Each structure stands twice: as structure tokens, then as C-alpha cells.
C-alpha positions as CSV (number, residue, x, y, z in Angstrom):
1,X,17.6,10.2,5.5
2,X,13.9,10.1,6.0
3,X,14.1,12.6,8.9
4,X,16.2,15.0,6.8
5,X,13.6,14.9,4.0
6,X,10.7,15.6,6.3
7,X,12.6,18.3,8.2
8,X,13.5,20.0,4.9
9,X,10.0,19.7,3.5
10,X,8.6,21.4,6.7
11,X,11.1,24.2,6.5
12,X,10.1,24.8,2.8
13,X,6.4,24.7,3.7
14,X,6.8,27.1,6.6
15,X,8.7,29.5,4.4
16,X,6.0,29.4,1.7
17,X,3.2,30.1,4.2
18,X,5.4,32.7,5.9
19,X,5.2,30.9,9.3
20,X,8.0,30.4,11.8
21,X,8.4,26.9,13.0
22,X,7.6,27.3,16.7
23,X,8.7,23.9,17.7
24,X,11.3,21.6,16.3
25,X,10.2,18.1,15.5
26,X,11.2,15.5,18.0
27,X,11.9,12.2,16.4
28,X,11.4,9.0,18.4
29,X,12.3,5.5,17.6
30,X,9.2,3.3,18.1
31,X,9.6,-0.3,19.2
32,X,7.5,-2.2,16.7
33,X,7.7,-5.4,14.6
34,X,10.4,-5.2,11.9
35,X,10.0,-6.9,8.5
36,X,12.7,-9.4,7.7
37,X,12.8,-8.5,4.0
38,X,11.6,-5.8,1.7
39,X,8.4,-7.3,0.4
40,X,6.1,-7.3,3.4
41,X,6.3,-3.5,4.3
42,X,2.7,-2.7,3.3
43,X,1.3,-5.6,5.3
44,X,3.5,-4.7,8.3
45,X,2.1,-1.1,8.3
46,X,-1.5,-2.3,8.0
47,X,-1.1,-4.9,10.7
48,X,0.6,-2.5,13.0
49,X,-2.1,0.2,12.5
50,X,-4.9,-2.4,12.9
51,X,-3.5,-3.7,16.2
52,X,-3.1,-0.2,17.6
53,X,-6.7,0.7,16.7
54,X,-8.3,-2.7,17.7
55,X,-6.4,-2.8,21.1
56,X,-6.8,1.0,21.8
57,X,-3.0,1.2,22.3
58,X,-1.7,4.6,23.3
59,X,1.9,3.7,24.0
60,X,3.6,1.5,21.4
61,X,5.8,0.0,24.2
62,X,2.6,-1.2,25.8
63,X,2.1,-3.9,23.2
64,X,5.0,-4.1,20.8
65,X,8.0,-3.8,23.1
66,X,8.6,-7.5,22.9
67,X,7.3,-8.5,19.5
68,X,10.2,-8.6,17.0
69,X,8.4,-9.6,13.8
70,X,5.0,-11.0,12.6
71,X,4.6,-14.6,11.7
72,X,4.1,-15.6,8.1
73,X,0.7,-17.0,9.1
74,X,-0.3,-13.5,10.4
75,X,0.8,-11.9,7.1
76,X,-1.2,-14.4,5.1
77,X,-4.3,-13.7,7.2
78,X,-3.8,-9.9,6.6
79,X,-3.4,-10.5,2.8
80,X,-6.7,-12.4,2.8
81,X,-8.5,-9.7,4.8
82,X,-7.1,-7.0,2.4
83,X,-8.3,-8.9,-0.7
84,X,-11.8,-9.3,0.8
85,X,-11.9,-5.6,1.7
86,X,-10.8,-4.5,-1.8
87,X,-13.3,-6.9,-3.5
88,X,-16.0,-4.8,-2.1
89,X,-14.9,-2.0,-4.4
90,X,-14.8,-4.0,-7.6
């Protein structure tokens, strides 16, 4: 469903700016940690991005091919880091 929404949005955008889509989007499934429930998604995205940047990862298979999920302890650490970061803006 998400792919359909993005593809449709790009078609509409290209039509508005009067541009032909030269290349069709190629969607790839990325092997990455999956959240076990629906409440940790923000932390999973943040942790995933942070690991990619800190470890200079170019290929997601390079690091995440085997990792199925993050530990609760890792999520709690990320929550504390996020709170500390946001407190700097208050």
C-alpha cells in the first residue's frame, strides 16, 4: 500500500511540473530489525538511522542481515538519549 501511495504521488508531482518520469522507482526490501509491536516504531527508526551513521554502513545487509529485533534495554537507552537531546531545546 505504501508503495502505491508513493508511486501515485510521484506521478501527480511529475504531471504538475510537466516532467516525464525517466526512471521507474525500484523498491527493495531492506533487511533490518523489525518491531514486535506497534509502539516502538519511532525508536526503531531512530536506532536504525543512528547505527547506519555511526558505523558508516553503506549496505544494510552488512550489519543488519542477522539482527531480527532490538532488545528492550537498547530501546530504553535510546529513549533516555532522545529525552536528553530534547531537553536541550526546552
